[in-house]
C-alpha positions as CSV (number, residue, x, y, z in Angstrom):
1,M,0.0,0.0,0.0
2,S,3.0,2.3,0.4
3,V,3.4,2.5,-3.4
4,V,-0.3,3.4,-3.7
5,R,0.0,6.0,-1.0
6,E,3.0,7.5,-2.7
7,D,1.1,7.6,-6.0
8,L,-1.7,9.5,-4.4
9,F,0.1,11.7,-1.9
10,G,3.7,11.9,-2.9
11,R,5.1,15.3,-3.6
12,S,4.3,15.2,-7.3
13,R,0.7,14.0,-6.8
14,R,-0.5,15.5,-3.5
15,S,-1.9,18.7,-4.9
16,V,-3.8,17.1,-7.8
17,T,-5.3,14.4,-5.5
18,V,-6.5,17.1,-3.1
19,G,-7.7,19.2,-6.0
20,I,-9.7,16.4,-7.5
21,V,-11.4,15.6,-4.2
22,L,-12.2,19.3,-3.6
23,L,-13.6,19.7,-7.1
24,I,-16.0,16.8,-6.6
25,S,-16.8,17.9,-3.1
26,L,-17.9,21.3,-4.3
27,I,-20.3,19.8,-6.9
28,A,-21.6,17.4,-4.2
29,F,-22.1,20.2,-1.6
30,E,-23.9,22.3,-4.1
31,Q,-26.3,19.5,-5.0
32,M,-26.8,18.4,-1.4
33,G,-27.0,21.8,0.2
34,V,-29.1,23.8,-2.3
35,G,-32.2,21.7,-1.5
36,T,-32.1,23.0,2.1
37,A,-31.9,26.6,1.0
38,M,-34.4,26.3,-1.9
39,P,-37.6,26.9,0.1
40,A,-36.2,30.3,1.1
41,V,-35.0,31.0,-2.4
42,V,-38.4,30.3,-4.0
43,A,-40.3,32.2,-1.3
44,E,-38.3,35.3,-2.1
45,L,-38.0,35.0,-5.9
46,A,-40.9,32.9,-7.2
47,R,-44.0,30.9,-6.5
48,V,-44.2,27.4,-4.9
49,E,-45.3,26.1,-8.3
50,D,-41.9,26.9,-9.6
51,Y,-40.0,25.0,-7.0
52,A,-38.7,22.2,-9.2
53,W,-37.3,24.4,-12.0
54,P,-33.9,25.3,-10.3
55,F,-33.3,21.5,-10.0
56,V,-34.4,20.8,-13.5
57,A,-32.3,23.6,-14.9
58,F,-29.2,22.1,-13.2
59,I,-29.9,18.6,-14.5
60,V,-30.7,19.6,-18.0
61,T,-27.4,21.6,-18.6
62,M,-25.4,19.0,-16.6
63,V,-26.4,16.5,-19.3
64,V,-25.1,18.8,-22.0
65,G,-21.9,19.6,-20.0
66,T,-21.3,15.9,-19.4
67,V,-21.4,15.1,-23.1
68,L,-19.4,18.2,-24.2
69,G,-16.8,17.5,-21.5
70,G,-16.4,13.9,-22.8
71,R,-16.0,15.1,-26.4
72,V,-13.4,17.7,-25.6
73,S,-11.5,15.4,-23.3
74,D,-11.2,12.7,-26.0
75,A,-10.2,15.2,-28.6
76,R,-7.8,17.4,-26.6
77,G,-7.3,15.7,-23.2
78,P,-8.8,16.8,-19.9
79,R,-6.9,20.1,-19.7
80,P,-9.3,22.4,-21.5
81,A,-12.3,21.0,-19.6
82,L,-10.5,21.2,-16.2
83,L,-9.5,24.8,-16.9
84,A,-12.9,26.0,-18.3
85,A,-15.4,23.9,-16.2
86,P,-14.5,25.3,-12.8
87,A,-14.7,28.8,-14.2
88,V,-18.1,28.2,-15.6
89,F,-19.3,26.5,-12.4
90,G,-17.9,29.5,-10.4
91,L,-19.6,31.9,-12.7
92,G,-22.9,30.1,-12.1
93,L,-22.4,30.4,-8.3
94,L,-21.8,34.1,-8.7
95,V,-24.9,34.6,-10.9
96,A,-27.1,32.5,-8.6
97,G,-25.7,34.1,-5.5
98,T,-26.4,37.6,-6.6
99,A,-29.8,36.8,-8.1
100,G,-32.6,39.3,-7.6
101,T,-35.0,37.6,-10.0
102,F,-36.0,34.0,-10.6
103,A,-34.7,34.2,-14.2
104,Q,-31.3,35.1,-13.0
105,L,-31.3,32.3,-10.5
106,L,-32.2,29.8,-13.3
107,A,-29.4,31.2,-15.4
108,G,-27.0,30.6,-12.6
109,R,-28.2,27.1,-12.0
110,M,-27.8,26.3,-15.7
111,L,-24.2,27.5,-15.7
112,Q,-23.5,25.4,-12.6
113,G,-24.9,22.3,-14.2
114,L,-22.9,22.9,-17.4
115,G,-19.7,23.3,-15.5
116,A,-20.4,20.4,-13.1
117,G,-21.1,18.0,-15.9
118,A,-17.9,18.8,-17.9
119,Q,-15.8,18.9,-14.7
120,A,-16.9,15.5,-13.5
121,V,-16.1,13.8,-16.8
122,A,-12.7,15.5,-17.1
123,V,-11.8,14.3,-13.6
124,Y,-12.3,10.6,-14.8
125,V,-10.1,11.3,-17.8
126,L,-7.5,12.9,-15.6
127,V,-7.5,9.8,-13.2
128,A,-6.9,7.6,-16.3
129,Q,-3.9,9.6,-17.4
130,V,-2.3,10.4,-14.1
131,Y,-2.7,7.4,-11.8
132,A,-1.5,3.8,-12.2
133,P,-4.3,1.2,-12.5
134,R,-3.3,-0.3,-9.1
135,S,-3.9,3.1,-7.5
136,R,-7.3,3.8,-9.0
137,P,-9.4,1.9,-6.4
138,A,-7.9,4.2,-3.8
139,V,-8.5,7.3,-5.9
140,F,-12.2,6.3,-6.4
141,A,-12.5,5.7,-2.7
142,L,-11.4,9.3,-2.2
143,I,-13.9,10.5,-4.8
144,S,-16.7,8.5,-3.0
145,S,-15.7,10.2,0.2
146,A,-16.0,13.5,-1.6
147,W,-19.7,12.8,-2.0
148,V,-20.3,11.3,1.4
149,L,-19.1,14.2,3.5
150,P,-21.3,16.8,1.8
151,S,-24.3,14.5,2.2
152,L,-23.7,14.6,5.9
153,V,-22.8,18.3,6.5
154,G,-24.2,20.0,3.4
155,P,-27.9,20.2,4.5
156,P,-27.2,21.4,8.1
157,V,-24.6,23.9,7.0
158,A,-26.8,25.3,4.2
159,G,-29.6,25.6,6.7
160,V,-27.5,27.5,9.2
161,V,-26.2,29.8,6.5
162,T,-29.7,30.5,5.2
163,E,-31.2,31.2,8.6
164,H,-28.4,33.4,10.0
165,L,-27.0,35.0,6.9
166,S,-28.8,34.6,3.6
167,W,-29.5,31.9,1.0
168,H,-27.2,34.0,-1.3
169,W,-24.2,32.8,0.7
170,V,-25.0,29.1,0.0
171,F,-23.8,29.9,-3.5
172,L,-21.3,32.7,-2.9
173,G,-19.5,31.0,0.0
174,L,-18.2,28.3,-2.3
175,L,-16.4,30.7,-4.7
176,P,-13.1,30.8,-2.9
177,L,-13.0,27.0,-2.7
178,V,-13.6,26.7,-6.5
179,A,-10.5,28.9,-7.1
180,V,-8.4,26.9,-4.6
181,A,-9.4,23.6,-6.3
182,A,-8.6,24.9,-9.8
183,L,-5.2,26.1,-8.6
184,L,-4.4,22.7,-7.1
185,V,-5.3,20.8,-10.2
186,L,-3.6,23.2,-12.6
187,P,0.0,21.9,-12.2
188,A,-1.1,18.4,-13.1
189,V,-2.9,19.3,-16.2
190,R,-0.4,21.8,-17.5
191,N,2.0,19.1,-18.8
192,L,-0.4,16.4,-19.8
193,S,0.4,14.7,-23.1
194,P,-2.3,14.9,-25.8
195,P,-4.6,11.8,-26.1
196,E,-4.3,9.2,-28.7
197,P,-6.3,10.2,-31.8
198,T,-9.8,8.7,-32.0
199,V,-12.4,8.7,-34.8
200,P,-14.8,11.6,-34.2
201,R,-18.3,10.6,-33.4
202,R,-20.9,12.4,-35.5
203,G,-24.1,13.9,-34.0
204,V,-23.0,13.7,-30.4
205,V,-23.6,17.3,-29.6
206,P,-27.1,17.5,-31.1
207,A,-27.9,14.3,-29.4
208,A,-26.8,15.9,-26.1
209,F,-29.2,18.8,-26.5
210,A,-32.0,16.3,-27.5
211,A,-31.3,14.3,-24.4
212,A,-31.4,17.4,-22.2
213,V,-34.8,18.3,-23.6
214,G,-36.0,14.7,-23.1
215,V,-34.8,14.7,-19.4
216,A,-36.5,18.0,-18.8
217,A,-39.7,16.7,-20.3
218,L,-39.6,13.6,-18.2
219,S,-39.1,15.6,-15.1
220,W,-42.1,17.7,-15.9
221,A,-44.2,14.7,-16.8
222,G,-43.4,13.1,-13.5
223,S,-45.0,15.9,-11.6
224,H,-48.1,16.0,-13.9
225,P,-49.7,12.5,-13.8
226,D,-52.5,13.2,-16.2
227,V,-53.2,12.8,-19.9
228,R,-51.1,15.8,-20.8
229,G,-48.2,14.5,-18.6
230,G,-48.5,11.1,-20.3
231,L,-48.3,12.6,-23.7
232,V,-45.2,14.6,-22.8
233,A,-43.6,11.5,-21.3
234,L,-44.2,9.6,-24.6
235,A,-42.7,12.5,-26.6
236,A,-39.7,12.6,-24.2
237,V,-39.0,8.9,-24.7
238,A,-39.3,9.4,-28.5
239,V,-36.6,12.1,-28.3
240,L,-34.4,10.3,-25.8
241,V,-34.2,6.8,-27.4
242,P,-32.5,7.9,-30.6
243,A,-30.4,10.4,-28.7
244,L,-29.1,7.8,-26.3
245,R,-28.1,5.5,-29.2
246,R,-25.5,8.1,-30.0
247,L,-24.5,8.9,-26.4
248,V,-23.9,5.4,-24.9
249,P,-21.9,2.5,-26.2
250,P,-23.6,0.0,-28.4
251,G,-25.3,-2.8,-26.5
252,T,-25.8,-0.8,-23.3
253,F,-29.5,-1.6,-23.1
254,R,-28.7,-5.3,-23.4
255,A,-25.8,-5.0,-21.0
256,R,-23.4,-6.5,-23.6
257,R,-20.1,-7.7,-22.0
258,G,-17.5,-5.1,-21.4
259,I,-18.0,-1.3,-21.4
260,A,-21.7,-1.5,-22.3
261,A,-22.4,-3.6,-19.2
262,V,-20.4,-1.1,-17.1
263,V,-22.5,1.8,-18.3
264,A,-25.7,-0.1,-17.8
265,G,-24.6,-1.0,-14.3
266,R,-24.1,2.6,-13.5
267,G,-27.7,3.4,-14.4
268,L,-29.0,0.4,-12.4
269,I,-27.0,1.3,-9.3
270,A,-27.9,5.0,-9.4
271,G,-31.5,4.3,-10.1
272,A,-31.9,1.9,-7.2
273,F,-29.8,3.7,-4.6
274,F,-30.4,7.4,-5.2
275,T,-34.1,7.0,-5.9
276,T,-34.6,5.3,-2.6
277,T,-32.6,7.9,-0.8
278,A,-34.8,10.6,-2.3
279,F,-38.0,9.0,-1.0
280,L,-36.9,7.5,2.3
281,P,-37.3,10.7,4.4
282,L,-40.8,11.1,3.0
283,L,-41.7,7.5,3.9
284,L,-40.5,8.0,7.5
285,T,-42.2,11.4,8.0
286,A,-45.5,10.8,6.2
287,V,-46.1,7.2,7.2
288,H,-44.5,6.9,10.6
289,G,-44.5,10.6,11.8
290,W,-40.8,10.9,12.3
291,S,-39.3,14.4,12.4
292,L,-37.2,15.6,9.5
293,T,-34.1,15.4,11.7
294,A,-34.8,11.8,12.7
295,A,-35.7,10.9,9.1
296,G,-32.3,11.9,8.0
297,L,-30.6,9.3,10.3
298,P,-30.9,6.4,7.9
299,L,-29.4,8.5,5.2
300,I,-26.4,9.3,7.5
301,A,-26.1,5.5,8.2
302,G,-26.1,4.8,4.4
303,S,-23.5,7.5,3.8
304,L,-21.2,6.2,6.5
305,G,-21.6,2.7,5.1
306,W,-20.8,4.0,1.6
307,S,-17.6,5.7,2.9
308,A,-16.4,2.7,4.9
309,A,-16.9,0.1,2.1
310,S,-15.4,2.4,-0.5
311,A,-12.3,2.9,1.7
312,W,-12.0,-0.8,2.3
313,Q,-12.1,-1.7,-1.4
314,G,-9.5,0.9,-2.0
315,R,-7.1,-1.0,0.3
316,H,-7.6,-4.2,-1.7
317,P,-6.7,-3.4,-5.3
318,D,-6.2,-7.0,-6.2
319,L,-9.8,-8.2,-5.6
320,P,-11.8,-8.8,-8.8
321,R,-14.1,-5.8,-9.3
322,P,-17.0,-7.7,-10.9
323,M,-17.2,-9.8,-7.8
324,L,-17.3,-6.7,-5.6
325,L,-19.9,-5.2,-7.9
326,R,-22.1,-8.2,-7.5
327,I,-21.8,-8.1,-3.7
328,G,-22.5,-4.4,-3.7
329,M,-25.6,-4.8,-5.9
330,C,-26.8,-7.6,-3.5
331,G,-26.4,-5.2,-0.6
332,I,-28.5,-2.5,-2.3
333,A,-31.1,-5.2,-3.2
334,V,-31.2,-6.4,0.5
335,G,-31.4,-2.8,1.8
336,A,-34.3,-1.8,-0.5
337,A,-36.1,-5.0,0.1
338,G,-35.8,-4.5,3.8
339,L,-37.6,-1.2,3.5
340,L,-40.6,-3.1,2.4
341,L,-40.9,-4.0,6.1
342,V,-40.8,-0.2,6.9
343,A,-43.2,1.1,4.2
344,P,-46.6,-0.1,5.4
345,S,-48.3,1.7,8.3
346,W,-47.8,-1.4,10.4
347,G,-44.1,-1.6,9.5
348,L,-41.2,-1.3,11.9
349,A,-39.7,2.2,11.1
350,W,-36.5,1.6,13.0
351,L,-35.5,-1.1,10.5
352,A,-34.7,1.7,8.1
353,L,-31.4,2.3,9.9
354,P,-29.8,-1.1,9.6
355,F,-31.2,-1.9,6.2
356,W,-30.0,1.4,4.7
357,L,-26.6,0.9,6.3
358,V,-26.4,-2.4,4.4
359,A,-27.4,-0.6,1.2
360,G,-24.7,2.1,1.8
361,L,-22.1,-0.7,2.2
362,G,-23.3,-2.1,-1.1
363,M,-23.0,1.3,-2.7
364,G,-19.5,1.8,-1.5
365,L,-18.4,-1.5,-3.1
366,G,-20.4,-1.2,-6.2
367,F,-20.0,2.4,-7.3
368,S,-16.2,2.4,-6.8
369,S,-15.9,-0.9,-8.6
370,L,-17.9,0.5,-11.6
371,S,-15.6,3.5,-11.7
372,F,-12.5,1.2,-11.8
373,L,-14.1,-1.1,-14.4
374,L,-15.0,1.9,-16.6
375,L,-11.4,2.9,-17.0
376,A,-10.2,-0.7,-17.4
377,A,-12.7,-1.4,-20.3
378,S,-12.7,2.0,-22.0
379,T,-11.0,2.9,-25.2
380,E,-12.5,6.4,-25.3
381,V,-12.4,7.5,-21.6
382,G,-14.1,10.8,-22.2
383,Y,-17.0,9.4,-24.2
384,D,-17.5,6.4,-22.0
385,S,-17.3,8.4,-18.7
386,A,-19.9,10.8,-20.2
387,A,-22.1,7.9,-21.1
388,A,-21.9,6.4,-17.6
389,Q,-22.8,9.7,-16.0
390,L,-25.5,10.4,-18.5
391,T,-27.0,7.0,-17.7
392,D,-26.8,7.8,-14.0
393,Q,-28.6,11.1,-14.4
394,L,-31.3,9.6,-16.7
395,A,-32.0,6.7,-14.3
396,Q,-32.4,9.1,-11.4
397,A,-34.7,11.4,-13.4
398,T,-36.8,8.5,-14.6
399,F,-37.3,6.7,-11.3
400,V,-37.8,9.8,-9.2
401,G,-40.4,10.8,-11.7
402,L,-42.0,7.4,-11.4
403,G,-42.1,7.8,-7.6
404,G,-43.9,11.1,-8.0
405,T,-46.4,9.6,-10.4
406,L,-47.1,6.7,-8.0
407,L,-47.6,9.1,-5.1
408,A,-50.2,11.0,-7.2
409,L,-52.0,8.0,-8.5
410,L,-52.1,5.5,-5.6
411,A,-53.7,5.7,-2.2
412,G,-51.2,7.2,0.1
413,P,-47.4,7.1,0.5
414,A,-47.4,3.7,2.2
415,V,-48.8,2.0,-0.9
416,A,-47.1,4.1,-3.5
417,L,-43.6,3.8,-2.0
418,S,-44.1,0.0,-1.5
419,V,-44.7,-0.3,-5.2
420,L,-41.7,1.9,-6.0
421,L,-39.5,-0.2,-3.7
422,V,-40.4,-3.4,-5.5
423,V,-39.3,-1.8,-8.8
424,L,-36.1,-0.6,-7.3
425,V,-35.3,-4.0,-5.8
426,G,-35.8,-5.4,-9.3
427,L,-33.2,-2.9,-10.7
428,A,-30.6,-4.0,-8.1
429,V,-31.3,-7.7,-8.9
430,V,-30.7,-7.0,-12.6
431,G,-27.4,-5.4,-11.5
432,V,-26.5,-8.6,-9.6
433,V,-27.2,-10.6,-12.8
434,I,-25.2,-8.5,-15.2
435,A,-22.2,-7.9,-12.8
436,P,-20.0,-10.7,-14.3
437,R,-20.4,-9.1,-17.8
438,T,-18.5,-6.0,-16.6
439,A,-15.2,-7.8,-16.7
440,A,-12.9,-6.1,-19.3
């Protein structure tokens, strides 16, 4: 492990490792913390009916930024994206933080999404170029921790800042950290060699914009479970399907062995874990009467499990990643299935804590393993990283939208979320089945 530690934190790598973690942490904090501040933002600038649009604006442009970041990274290496993306993200923070109108807030959120998408892909390409394969599990453990800590401290810090200062500082307070992260990464990207030439993929940029429109339409349809929403959902699928054929590796929807199965696995694990995370607090508050603070405890348990399992796999680089992925998917399936004992009104609410800890352990093993397998199987790291993140984003948008539709159509959260959990358990089980196909 001393060789791995030297590769991550030796004199030549220390700044870039810290910079990568800080860049991802900033994106994670913004995504986790902004939800806490959003009620105050909307109360000041808009109507409650507009509540979802700042989130939709971020997701839509993140799709575009993800694809553009992958395209640029494959053509010119990660340096242009890692120089431009933090600047765009920082500009978005400034625009949103100084917003006096709802339109300006949306513009800021769109810039943040564009920068975050390109930045996240470029980080994967940078990892592929800078770190030896044996060190990558440890790198991805650090990247996982960059998501876990903001999930624990982001909401309470954003709440304190909003209550005692202003929601504006939830955005503006991150600006100095963006500059620090960019300066830490700059020395590593300055001397990177250009990538191997690849055959340009036609139609990727138009497909990215089409996918963004499709994701926005799906998000809107999920909150309008009527005939009009159904028609919009059908139109969104009609736009998304041909767009995704250009944006993901061939065979992704059949989980063909290799990179296609890795990208498919990313969508399955994100859909199962993050969708459950989104609805678990509602389940505990609406069905069992828990306070918001108490309802957050299972999420903390899941985050700690994620962090612990990810750190453990990072210390065992020789273990086969498809095997760890299968174990991780099993953990998520068990965790989501266990919540079926929580969802009914007669359920045992306290079981949410141990079962979501198990799901978090599974996520720590599975998500980091998929990141490693992505770089091991990829021939176009930018394109494939963008495809994995796009699948992740689309799965979350689709299944969160499904949850909203079930809540609107079925008799109460207990029934609706029980049905949703059955679907999500099915996603995780499919992940268990396809895990062996991810071997490079």
